[in-house]
PAGU-167487 format. One record per residue (C-alpha): residue number from 1; residue in one letter; z, y, x. Coordinates in steps of 0.1 Angstrom, whole numbers, plus 5000, padded with zeros to 4 digits. Example, Ala and Ser with C-alpha at 12.3 -4.5 7.8 and 13.67 -1.06 7.14 Angstrom:
- nr,rest,pz,py,px
- 1,A,5078,4955,5123 $
- 2,S,5071,4989,5137 $
***
This chain:
- nr,rest,pz,py,px
- 1,M,3204,4968,6066 $
- 2,N,3181,4996,6050 $
- 3,I,3146,5001,6060 $
- 4,P,3124,5032,6052 $
- 5,L,3100,5024,6028 $
- 6,K,3074,5043,6049 $
- 7,S,3084,5017,6078 $
- 8,L,3082,4986,6058 $
- 9,L,3048,4994,6042 $
- 10,L,3034,4998,6078 $
- 11,T,3048,4970,6089 $
- 12,I,3031,4952,6060 $
- 13,V,2999,4967,6068 $
- 14,S,2999,4958,6107 $
- 15,I,3008,4922,6096 $
- 16,F,2971,4922,6075 $
- 17,L,2952,4938,6101 $
- 18,F,2957,4912,6126 $
- 19,L,2954,4882,6104 $
- 20,P,2922,4860,6108 $
- 21,S,2895,4871,6089 $
- 22,T,2891,4837,6070 $
- 23,V,2925,4844,6054 $
- 24,F,2912,4871,6032 $
- 25,S,2893,4863,6002 $
- 26,W,2856,4877,6013 $
- 27,E,2829,4866,5992 $
- 28,C,2801,4886,6004 $
- 29,N,2781,4886,5973 $
- 30,G,2783,4849,5967 $
- 31,H,2766,4843,6001 $
- 32,V,2798,4823,6015 $
- 33,A,2809,4807,5984 $
- 34,F,2811,4773,6000 $
- 35,G,2832,4783,6025 $
- 36,V,2831,4813,6053 $
- 37,P,2817,4793,6086 $
- 38,G,2842,4805,6113 $
- 39,N,2861,4833,6126 $
- 40,T,2840,4859,6144 $
- 41,D,2845,4892,6160 $
- 42,Q,2834,4910,6131 $
- 43,L,2817,4905,6096 $
- 44,L,2793,4923,6081 $
- 45,C,2786,4919,6044 $
- 46,R,2747,4928,6032 $
- 47,D,2727,4925,6001 $
- 48,G,2711,4894,6013 $
- 49,Y,2731,4878,6037 $
- 50,A,2763,4877,6051 $
- 51,V,2770,4882,6091 $
- 52,G,2791,4866,6116 $
- 53,Y,2789,4885,6147 $
- 54,N,2800,4881,6182 $
- 55,Y,2807,4910,6207 $
- 56,N,2804,4895,6238 $
- 57,R,2768,4880,6232 $
- 58,K,2758,4910,6210 $
- 59,V,2741,4885,6183 $
- 60,A,2755,4871,6153 $
- 61,S,2771,4835,6157 $
- 62,W,2761,4828,6124 $
- 63,V,2740,4846,6091 $
- 64,A,2741,4830,6058 $
- 65,Y,2724,4835,6028 $
- 66,H,2722,4825,5992 $
- 67,I,2688,4824,5975 $
- 68,T,2671,4811,5944 $
- 69,K,2638,4810,5932 $
- 70,D,2641,4839,5914 $
- 71,S,2651,4857,5946 $
- 72,V,2621,4842,5968 $
- 73,D,2595,4848,5946 $
- 74,K,2605,4885,5947 $
- 75,K,2585,4908,5974 $
- 76,Y,2591,4942,5985 $
- 77,K,2566,4958,6010 $
- 78,R,2580,4948,6046 $
- 79,S,2596,4980,6064 $
- 80,N,2592,4971,6099 $
- 81,R,2621,4992,6106 $
- 82,F,2646,4981,6133 $
- 83,R,2675,4996,6137 $
- 84,E,2708,4991,6154 $
- 85,D,2740,4986,6132 $
- 86,K,2763,5018,6134 $
- 87,E,2790,4995,6113 $
- 88,V,2796,4978,6148 $
- 89,P,2814,5001,6176 $
- 90,K,2790,5011,6198 $
- 91,A,2797,4993,6229 $
- 92,Y,2794,4960,6213 $
- 93,R,2758,4973,6196 $
- 94,S,2726,4954,6204 $
- 95,T,2699,4986,6204 $
- 96,L,2660,4988,6207 $
- 97,T,2663,4997,6240 $
- 98,D,2680,4963,6249 $
- 99,Y,2645,4943,6238 $
- 100,K,2621,4968,6251 $
- 101,G,2597,4955,6278 $
- 102,T,2619,4921,6281 $
- 103,G,2591,4900,6265 $
- 104,Y,2617,4887,6237 $
- 105,D,2610,4890,6200 $
- 106,R,2636,4905,6176 $
- 107,G,2639,4870,6161 $
- 108,H,2652,4874,6125 $
- 109,M,2684,4852,6113 $
- 110,A,2677,4864,6076 $
- 111,P,2642,4865,6072 $
- 112,A,2626,4895,6059 $
- 113,A,2602,4872,6040 $
- 114,T,2632,4855,6025 $
- 115,V,2657,4881,6016 $
- 116,D,2628,4908,6004 $
- 117,F,2643,4902,5969 $
- 118,S,2654,4943,5970 $
- 119,K,2642,4973,5988 $
- 120,E,2678,4978,6002 $
- 121,S,2679,4939,6010 $
- 122,M,2647,4938,6031 $
- 123,E,2653,4971,6047 $
- 124,E,2690,4954,6058 $
- 125,S,2672,4922,6071 $
- 126,F,2660,4949,6096 $
- 127,L,2691,4956,6116 $
- 128,L,2698,4943,6149 $
- 129,T,2729,4923,6140 $
- 130,N,2703,4899,6122 $
- 131,M,2686,4898,6150 $
- 132,A,2684,4876,6181 $
- 133,P,2664,4877,6213 $
- 134,Q,2634,4850,6208 $
- 135,L,2606,4839,6227 $
- 136,P,2571,4851,6207 $
- 137,G,2560,4815,6209 $
- 138,L,2591,4803,6186 $
- 139,N,2591,4831,6166 $
- 140,R,2558,4840,6151 $
- 141,Q,2551,4801,6150 $
- 142,G,2575,4774,6146 $
- 143,W,2604,4794,6136 $
- 144,R,2583,4811,6113 $
- 145,Y,2573,4778,6096 $
- 146,L,2605,4763,6089 $
- 147,E,2615,4794,6074 $
- 148,A,2587,4794,6050 $
- 149,Y,2597,4753,6041 $
- 150,I,2632,4768,6033 $
- 151,R,2617,4793,6008 $
- 152,E,2593,4761,5993 $
- 153,W,2625,4740,5987 $
- 154,A,2643,4769,5970 $
- 155,D,2612,4775,5946 $
- 156,D,2616,4733,5944 $
- 157,R,2650,4732,5941 $
- 158,G,2662,4764,5923 $
- 159,E,2688,4777,5946 $
- 160,L,2699,4771,5983 $
- 161,Y,2727,4784,6004 $
- 162,V,2718,4786,6039 $
- 163,V,2737,4796,6075 $
- 164,T,2719,4802,6104 $
- 165,G,2726,4810,6144 $
- 166,S,2723,4805,6179 $
- 167,L,2736,4783,6207 $
- 168,F,2740,4787,6240 $
- 169,S,2741,4768,6273 $
- 170,D,2766,4772,6297 $
- 171,E,2745,4793,6322 $
- 172,T,2735,4820,6292 $
- 173,E,2710,4845,6306 $
- 174,T,2710,4882,6288 $
- 175,I,2684,4907,6285 $
- 176,G,2691,4949,6282 $
- 177,D,2729,4954,6285 $
- 178,N,2743,4920,6282 $
- 179,V,2723,4905,6246 $
- 180,A,2726,4871,6252 $
- 181,I,2694,4844,6250 $
- 182,P,2705,4816,6227 $
- 183,S,2690,4780,6246 $
- 184,S,2684,4772,6207 $
- 185,F,2691,4781,6172 $
- 186,Y,2705,4760,6142 $
- 187,K,2699,4758,6104 $
- 188,V,2718,4745,6078 $
- 189,V,2705,4742,6045 $
- 190,F,2730,4732,6016 $
- 191,D,2716,4722,5977 $
- 192,P,2748,4726,5954 $
- 193,V,2725,4710,5928 $
- 194,Q,2712,4678,5938 $
- 195,Q,2747,4684,5965 $
- 196,N,2730,4673,5998 $
- 197,G,2724,4693,6028 $
- 198,I,2694,4692,6057 $
- 199,A,2704,4707,6094 $
- 200,F,2681,4714,6122 $
- 201,I,2685,4722,6162 $
- 202,V,2656,4739,6173 $
- 203,P,2649,4745,6211 $
- 204,H,2642,4778,6221 $
- 205,R,2603,4773,6229 $
- 206,K,2571,4775,6215 $
- 207,F,2563,4742,6188 $
- 208,K,2542,4732,6163 $
- 209,K,2547,4730,6127 $
- 210,T,2545,4689,6129 $
- 211,E,2574,4691,6156 $
- 212,I,2601,4701,6129 $
- 213,P,2610,4667,6116 $
- 214,N,2619,4656,6154 $
- 215,F,2648,4687,6149 $
- 216,I,2664,4675,6119 $
- 217,V,2702,4667,6132 $
- 218,S,2736,4661,6106 $
- 219,I,2756,4689,6096 $
- 220,D,2781,4675,6117 $
- 221,E,2760,4678,6151 $
- 222,V,2754,4716,6142 $
- 223,E,2790,4718,6135 $
- 224,S,2802,4699,6170 $
- 225,Q,2776,4724,6187 $
- 226,S,2785,4754,6173 $
- 227,G,2821,4755,6168 $
- 228,F,2817,4762,6130 $
- 229,D,2824,4745,6096 $
- 230,F,2800,4745,6070 $
- 231,I,2806,4737,6032 $
- 232,S,2843,4738,6039 $
- 233,A,2846,4744,6001 $
- 234,L,2835,4714,5988 $
- 235,P,2861,4683,5986 $
- 236,D,2869,4663,6016 $
- 237,D,2851,4631,6007 $
- 238,L,2819,4649,5996 $
- 239,E,2818,4671,6024 $
- 240,D,2817,4643,6050 $
- 241,D,2793,4623,6028 $
- 242,I,2770,4650,6033 $
- 243,E,2776,4663,6068 $
- 244,D,2776,4632,6085 $
- 245,D,2741,4623,6068 $
- 246,V,2708,4626,6086 $
- 247,E,2680,4636,6060 $
- 248,S,2642,4632,6063 $
- 249,L,2622,4662,6060 $
- 250,W,2625,4674,6022 $
***
């Protein structure tokens, strides 16, 4: 049977368009060098971070970023120019109006103070696909202290791979046009030189810097609650050892 070349090409393209996103080699500037955490509705690549975005919740399921001593020591002036992400279909975007008057901050997943090594990266950190609704008491205190710790660790250790994101309860509330409010947040931090990792699940509430050690969990626990798979590019035995461990605060 002879199949016209044009029809054959269209069939091949259609097959690839509907394959899961992780089938493709997606490196995104090295931010997911140890594995894409999992399939989401849309993958977004930025200069300073990578995003796995959720259409139904209108927030990122995960945001991954690779940082080094050199990158965290570079600083560009903070822009504070929050804006919607036009790469996301309009029906699934969060907007500035969604947050207005709600009492929630636009909380960074990849912190502006961490990925401000270039003007482009700093400005891209204010895209709303890098945000989730956060109570001011969390965003401006405990969450900020945890972000500062990670910058210090990158300065001391040389480089780190970080994945951060949102977790949700069964009864998720929303703001604006159905932007989901997380019940808690997580951070998974991997040191590729010393080959160890530390993870946190923090409640969505105000907390002090001294409370941060109370929120340390195993990477396995974050995987269990999020449904994602971190540092999956490592050999299985090494991945298992790192993910099972519950570290003390670095």
